[in-house]
Structures are given as C-alpha cells and as structure tokens.
N, C-alpha and C positions, 0 to 999 in steps of 0.2 A: 366462473374462470376468469378472473381480472389478473390485471400485470398493472403495478405502477413504477414508474420510474423516479427515484428521488436520489441520485447522485450520477455522475460520470455521463450525464447528457447535454450533448454540446460542450462537453469539457473531459478532460483527462481525467482528473482525478475525484475520489468521495464514490467510487461505487458503491451503488446500494439501489436494490430494485427488490419491491414485494410481490410475491404471487399470491392469491387468493383461490382457495380451491377447496369446495365442500364446506364452506364457513370457517376453514382455517387460514391465518396467514402466515407466509414463510417469506422469510428474509434472505435475500443471496448478498450475500456481503455487506458489509456496514462499514465503509472506508472512511477516513479523514479526508478532508479538503486539503491539499498541502499547497502553501505560495505565500503571500502576506499575512493571511489570518489564519495559518495552519495550527496554531496552539491557543488561538481565540476560542470563546466558548461557540461551539457550533450547535444548530439547533437540529432537534429531531422532525420530523413531518407526520409524524403518525406517534400512537402511545405504544410505547415498548412493550407493556405488560399484557397487550395484546397479541404479540407476535408468538408463534405456536413452536418455531423452532429456527435456527440459523443455516444455511449452508455458505460455508467459507471455501472460496477457489483457492486463495493461497494467504501467506503472511504478511505481503508488504501492508504497511500501515494506509496507504491510500486504499486499501480493501478492507484491512481489519481493523484500523485504527477508533472507530466509536465503539467497537464491540463491548469494553467496560462502561460507557457512557449509557449502552442498554442495560447492562446489570443496574448500576446505579439510580436508573429510572423507572426499576422493577421489573426488568425480563428475568425469568428462571428457569428458562425452558433447555432444551437441548441444542448443541454448538456442533454441526458435525464436520469433520475436515479430516485431510490423511493424517497420518501419524508423524510424519516429517513437519506439516503445517503446524500442528497443535504444539510441537516444542516448539518450534522457532517464536511462534506467537508466544509462549511462556517466557521468552528474555524480552522480545520486541514490545508485549504491552506493557509490561513489569517497566521499560525503559521510558514508554510514552506515558504513563503514569507519572514517573519520578521529573519526567520534563515539567508537566502540566504543574507538579505541586511546586519546584524550582520558580516556573514562572509567575503563578500566584503569589508566592514570598516576594519576588522580586518586586512586583507590582504592588504588594502592600505596604512595601517600606517605604514608598513614596505616595501612596495614597493617607497612610496615616500621616505624615508631614504635611499632607495638605487637607487633612480632615474629611476625605472623601470616603465614599463608602468602600468596604473592603472586597477585593475580587475573588472568586471562587474557582478551583481550577475545573477544567470540563469534567474531570473524573480524578480520584485519590488511587494509591497503591491497594486500597480494601477493595474498592470496585473492581479492579485489575484482576485479583486475586479470586473475588466472586465469580467473574467471567469465566477465570481459566478452571475452575470447579465444573463447570459445564460443558467443558467439550467432550467430544465423544471420536475417538480414532477411528479411522476408517480406512481400506486398503485399496487400490486402484482395482478397476474392473469389476468390483462386487458390487451388485445389487440388494439394497438396504431398503427394507419398507420402514415408511416411518408412519403409517398409521393413514385410515381415512383416504385411501385411494392414492396414495402418494408414495412413489419409488425413486431413489437414487442413485446413481452411478457416478464414482468419481473416475475421469480418464487424464491419463498423463499427458501434460498440456506442454512440458519442455522449456517451462519460463524461470522457474525457480525451483529450489529443493521442496519436492511433495506440491508440486504447483497441479493445477487440473482444472479441466471444463467439468462440468456438471449436467448429467442428463436427468431430466426431472421428468419420469412418466406420470402423468395423472390419470384418472377416470372419476368425471362427475356427470351423474346421470346417464349413465351407460355411453358417455362420449369419451374417448382416448386420446389423449395429448402427449406427445416427446416434445418437452421443453428444452433447450440447450443453452446452457449461460456458459459463453467461451472461456470466460476470466481472461487473464493476459495469455496471448497465443505464443509460445515462444519462438526464437531464432533458431535455424539449425545449427548444427556444428559447433554448438556451445560447450565449453570446456567443462568436465567432469558430470553434467547431468543429459539425459536421454532426450533425442529431439521429440518433437509433438508427435503423438499418436493422434490419426484420423478417424472422425466419427464419419458414420456412412449415413446414418437414419434421423431427422428429426423435423418435426412441423413448423415449430418456431424457432427461431435461432435469434440470440443476442451475442452479438459479435464486438470484440474492441478495434479499433481502426487509430493508435497511435500514430505510427508509420505507414497510415493509408494514402499518404501522397508521394512516398519517395521508394526509392530503391537504396539498400545497402550497397555501398563500393563493393567491388569484388573482392572475395574472403581474402582478407591480407593476412600476413604471418603477424600475430597479434603481438608474439614475444619480440621479433626484429623490429616491429613499429615503435613499441614500448621503448626497446634499448638505444634506437636512433635518437629518440628525445633524450632519455638520460645521458647518453654519449656527450651530445653537445651541450646541456646544461653543465655536467659533471666537469669538463674540462674549461668552463669558464667561470668554476668555482661557486656554482649556485645550486639550491636544492630544487626539487621535483616535487610539486605537493600537488597530491591526487583526492579531489573531493571524490569519496566514493559511498554508495550505499552499502551499509554493515553488512546487509545480508543478500547474498547473492553476489553482488558484482565484485566484494571486498577479497570473496574464496577466490573468483576468477583471476583477480589479478596476482593473487598469491602462487596460483597455478601458472601464471604467466613469467612470474620473477623465478618461481623454483627452474623454468625453462633456460631464462636468461642467462641465471648463474651457471648451469650444469654445461652449457654449452659456450661459456666463457663472451657473451656477446656485448658486453661492455669492456673496454681495452682501457688499460692504463689506471684503473681504479679497483683493484680487485680488493676483495672483500668489503665492498661497499654494503651499507647498512640499510635495510627496509624495516622502517617504523609502522606498525598497526597501532595507531592510537583512537582508540573506540573501544570501551569495554563493551558496546553490546557487539560488535563486530568480533571480539576475540571469543565470547560466548558461542556465538552463531559459528566461528568455525569448528568450535568442539562438536556441535549437533553436527556438521557436513561432516567429520572426520567419524561420528559415530551412525550416521545413516549411509550407509552404502549399499547393503542388497537391495535390490528395488527401483533404486534411485540414481545411481552411478551409471557412466556409459562405459564400454567396453574397453577407450581407451585407459580411463582411468582405474578401472577395475584391474586393468595387465598391471599398471604400475605398484599397484597394492599387493598384489599375488607375487611381485617381484621384491618385495620388502622397502619400496619406495614409497614415502608420503607426498603425496602429490601437493600438499599444501603447508608444506614446511622446507627450510635450507639455510644454510649458514648465513650467518648476518642478519636474520631476521628476529628483530627486537618487539617486543609485546608491551605497549605502555597501560599501564592499569590504574595506578593513582591518578590524581593531578598533579603531583611534584614531578613524576615521571613525563608527565604531559610538558610540562613548562621547560623541563631540562633539554627537551629537544631540541628547542631553538638558540639555547646558548653552547651548543656544540658546534663549531665552526667548520666541521667536515662536510662535504658536500653528502647528501643523503636523499632517500626519496621518503617523503612522509604519507600514509593513506590515513585519512581521517572522514569522518561522518560530520554533517550529513552530505550526503550527494548533491543536494542541489542548495546547499551552503547556507541554510536558513538556520538550522541550531548547530549545536554540538561544538565539539575542539576544534574543527574545520576553520571556525572562523578566528580562532586566535590564531592558527597556523597562516591565514590569508593577511592576518595583520602585520604579521612579523616576515611574510617574503612577497606580498604583492608590489610593494615599493622597491624592490632589489629587480633591478633590469638582468641580473646573470641568473636569476631563478625563471621556473616555468609553472604555469598550473595546469594540469591535464585533465580536461574533463571525459569521463568514459561512461556518460548516460543520459538519458532525456532531461533536458532541463526547462522544467514549466515556469508559462508566461507569468513575470512579475516576481520569480524568485532572485536571488542574488547572482545562483549560478547564471540563468540566461542572460542576467544585465552585463556580466561578466564577458559571455559570449559573445552578446552584441556589442562590443566595442566600446563600454562605459569607461570615462577618463578616470573616474575618481568615485570612492566608497567610501561609508560612514559605516566602520566598526567600532563599537565599546565607546560611542561618542566622539570619536576621533576620526579626521577625515584623513584617508589614504590614499596616496596618489597610485595608478594602475601602470606600474612599468613593466612588469615581469610579462614573459612570453604567455600568451594563453592558446593553449592547446586543443583542440576537438580530435580525438584519436576517434578515426571511422572506422566503422566497422563493429565496434563493440556494443552491441546490444543486447538486450534480453527479449526483446520484442521482434515478432517478424515484420519483414517490410511488406510494401504492397504485394509483389510475386507472394510472398510466402503466407499473407493473408487470403489472397486468390485461391491459393493450393489447398487451403484448409477449409474455405468454405464450399470449393467445389468438388469436395470428396463427398457431399451428400448426395445422392442417388435413392431416388427421385428427389429434387430440388425443393427446400422448404417452402410450404405456403406464404412464410413471411418472415423476413430478415428485419431486425432491429439492428441499425449501427450505432455504437455507444462509443465511451472511452476514446475519444477524439476530439482536440482542437477543433472550434465549431466549423471553419474553413475545410479543414481536414475531412471531417464526418460525414459533411455534405456533399464533399466531391468524390469522397471514395465511395457513398451511396449511388452516385449517378454513374459511376464507375461499373457497378455490380448491375445497375440497370443496363447500361449498353453494353455489356462485355458478356455477362450470363442471363440476361434477361429476369432476373431475380425481380420479386415483388420487395421491395427496400422500404423503410421509413428511417428517419433520424429524430425520434422523440425529443420534446421537450422536456424539462425538469416537471414534476410533478404531474406529468401526462400520465392519463388510465387509459387500460385497452382492455376490452370485452374480448376475450381468445375463441370463443365461440363464434361471433360473428364478425369479429376482426374489426369491429369499429371502435373509434376513439371515443370515451368518452368524457375525457376532460383534455383538453389540448395544452394544459400546464403554460410554463412560462420559457420562455427564449431567453438562455443564460449564456454572456460572455464571460470572458475568462475572470472579470472582476464580478463579484456577485453584485447584482441589482439590489437597491434599496426596496422594489416591489416583492423580489424574494424573498428576503428575509421578513418584511412585514407578514408574508404568507406563511411563510413556516412558525412564525412565532417563537420566542425565547425558549430555551432549553431550561432554562430555571421554570417558566411557566409549564413545558411539559412534566418537568418532575413535580408541579404541582398537582396536575390533572392525575399522575402515575399516582401519587399519595392519596387522591381522593378517591382513585379506582380501589387500592387495597383499603379503604378505610370503608368502603362499602362491603368487600367482601368478609372483614371482622363483623360487619353489622349482621350479615347475612348469617354469620357461624354463631352469632349468639341469640339466633331467633329462640330458642328454648332456654334462656336465662330467666332467671326469677324476674318478678316485676320489680322488685328493690335493685337488681343491678341493671335491670333496662331503664330505670326512671334516673337510675346515677349516672349511666351511660348517655341520655338524652342530653342530662343537665350539663356535663361536661362538651359535647359537642356544640350546645347551645351559648356556654359562654367563651367556648372558641370563635364562634360565630360573630356574636357580638364586639368581641376584642376587634377582629380583623376589619367590623363594619366600621369603627371607629378610626 
C-alpha cells in the first residue's frame, strides 16, 4: 500500500497523486502545472497505461488538465468524477486541447522559418475526446466499489460546482485504511454553491494549504465592493477589466453584477454593459444554469423558484467570436470586461490588458489567486511595464485586489476542516501550497492540534502501512528545477515507453498466430529496430 506525490507538493498547481493498492495503481487528479510553462510540454513521471483508474476531485485545469495527456500516452480505464465535474471537463479539456494546438501552430510558424524541429502540442482535440469518453459520473455521498478492495465516496467540498473531497476506503491483506484526498477546500458563504461538508473519519489525509498562512478579511458585501470600484472608474471615463477564471469565478461575478444592477448600486451610469469575453466561460455558465439540484445553495434556489435567473441581467453581453471580442475595445463607453484566463497567462484577457493597462482612467480588478511567476502576480506585485504580443505596455491603470472573494478556505477554514476528524488521523500530508505556506501551515497543525504532519516533496513515496518514506523525492521551488525535469524524463519519451508497452500487448495477443505471421511480425520489428539504431 503506497502513495506517491507527483504534483502540488511544495507548490500550488499540478495536483497529482498515485495510490497503489493490491497491485493496482489509482491516480487522484492529474493537473496541469500553471505558470510560465503552463502550455509547455509537461512530463509524466509514470507509465500512463499502468494506471487502473483516475479519481478526479474537480474540473479546474490544475487538477484535470493533463488527463488528455494520459489518454494520449495509453490510458484507457475509468475516470470517476461527479456529474457536474464531468460536464465542466467536457468543455474545459476541449478548450485546453484547442489552446495546445494553437500554441504548437504558432511555434511551428517560427520554427519552419528557422529550419528547426517542429513542436508537438501536449495533446490534441482527439486526445481530449478520448479522455472524455472514459468519464464515469458519480453523485455525492454514494459509495462506489471500483474493485480489488477499493471503494470511493465523493463528498461536497464547496469549492466549485461538483467539487469533492474523495474518501478512498482500501483493504489490503486484511488491513483496512480510509485515505482522504481533500481536493480544494471551499470558502464558506460563496454564492450559488453549498458550503463545504465536513468529514469525520479518516486514517490518512491529504489536505490543501493554498491560504494556510492567512485569514480572509471579514466577509464584505461583495456586490458593494465591486460597485465602489466600478463607480469611481466609470466616473473618470475608464473601463473595468476583470481577469477571471472561466469556471466558477466568472459565474460568481455574474451573480454579484445582477445584485448591483437590481439594487442600483452604480449611480449615473444606468444601463452600463458587462461583457463576458470568454467562450469557455459562456459554456460553463450554461452548465451552471443546468446543474441546480444537489449543487446550488438555498439562496440561489430561492431566486430560481421566484423566476429569477441568478446569472443574468439587463446589460449583459456575451462575446462569442473574435470579431465580437475586438469590437469591445473600440466602444468608447465605460464598461466592465470579464475575460479569461484568471492569471492572465493566455486567452483574450491579454488583448484587453493591452488596450487598457496603459490608460490611467481604467482599472484591473483581480478576484482570485495569482500563482508565482504569472502575469497576474506580476501586476499585483507592482510591475511598471509588461510585454504583450511583442509590445511593451506601461502599467498606468489602477490595480485592485478585491479582498474576500476566494474559492479557497482560509487558515481558519482549513483548521475547521481538519479538526472535524474524530479521532485525529494517524497522518496528515499538507499539499497544494507554496513552499513557505505549506511548511508554516504544517507547523501550525503540529502545535495547535498535535497532529502528525508532513509536507511531502515531489516524487516522494510513502508506505502507508509502516508510514515510512521510501523515497524522499525532490524539494521543489515555484520554478521547476532542472533536476526535476531530468528525473521525470520528457513527455515524448514517456509516450515512446507507452507505445512499447502496447506493442508487447500485441505480441502476447498473437502468441497463437501462424509461424508465417509470427516470422513476418518479428522481421518488421527487427527492421524498425535496425532503422532507429542507425
């Protein structure tokens, strides 16, 4: 019974853990590393075809984004997720594949001119479609047997529509363990979705620590706080640009702007327009509208029962095509522009920043976590100029961090979540936090709750029966080290290994073939080997 840490260890993004039980391997999340190398080819530190199932906590790309790469490299087994998570992944993973292909196409135009080797996307739309065909929809609080002494239960964790903590109940050689993967633990009193549910029993717990070093400010009136910024920006004739995660945060913003409109919180600018310029966000909003029962909180359900759409209002404009997107910045009227990506690393938001960052009358409002090294983090940290599309842009716009809006629990919320386990777990692994945050939060749990806590390194492996560390892995800073990349090996090399694995399966399947066919098959493999030796 072993547990390996392949992502979000001493870092926030790229969640990925592998549980080995009864000679089977189960992956919990398979997320993309977000930051400067978000769309670079990212490596798999295991052979995907050897994974027997994936358990997915939620749809955000830092938890799901490499699932199509799994499919590309040979994975063909079940992916278990809640129904809402499966539906959100159906748009998010296709969108991610589209970005991979566009990025590779852009790079290859330059590489062709330079006579360089062609780039290959991390994965293609075909790979995403293959992965999506493997999803198996689950519901909260229902225990599912996945075979070989392994049961899983999804518990609402209040972070995103369909998000879950996953209880994995295992039995190996008569030894039973409950292993809890927290996923991203939600903040309380978020619009639309329910507050986190609390788990009371677990032997081994992996818990996130994104905001383990801070408290959210006392819950503000989010609609009023937004309206205050919009008021002063509109009064000086500027635009409000909001980089927003397409799934989750954009829908919350629509909820708040409906309140602003209905209460008339912005004076003197009646009928102001709110543009959502993200095809992905618009598709996600439709999924939010359709998945009400079992996911929405009481306040949102009450609006719906009174015939009010909580995600729509007069003045809302949905931008679909690229022409619509470009036209937004040629309209001189003050407006709100909500666009992805939330960390400003890709997507249409970069065009809107190019047109508005240099204007002192405008404002950029950040409403979510900004990972180290991202453009969003640089702007929050006060950078004076940025480069967008090869052009240097002076940062003159007002930069605002809207406090309180967070999909993650703060330090108090995290402590409340882990304190619900009675008796205390025998081991807690703190993950999904920047290095200093994770270490500090782990120390807090030791001192405050007397828990047995460890912050695992990337690639570390633990025996869950003896609780011994079998491999201490590599300490990872926010910028991936060369040694880590060397250890993981390239994604293309892993693809080659997976292809060899499939070839061996074909060889075994043809054991009873005729001597003539076997001789032909062997000759073809020999010829291929000789070709690549040369």
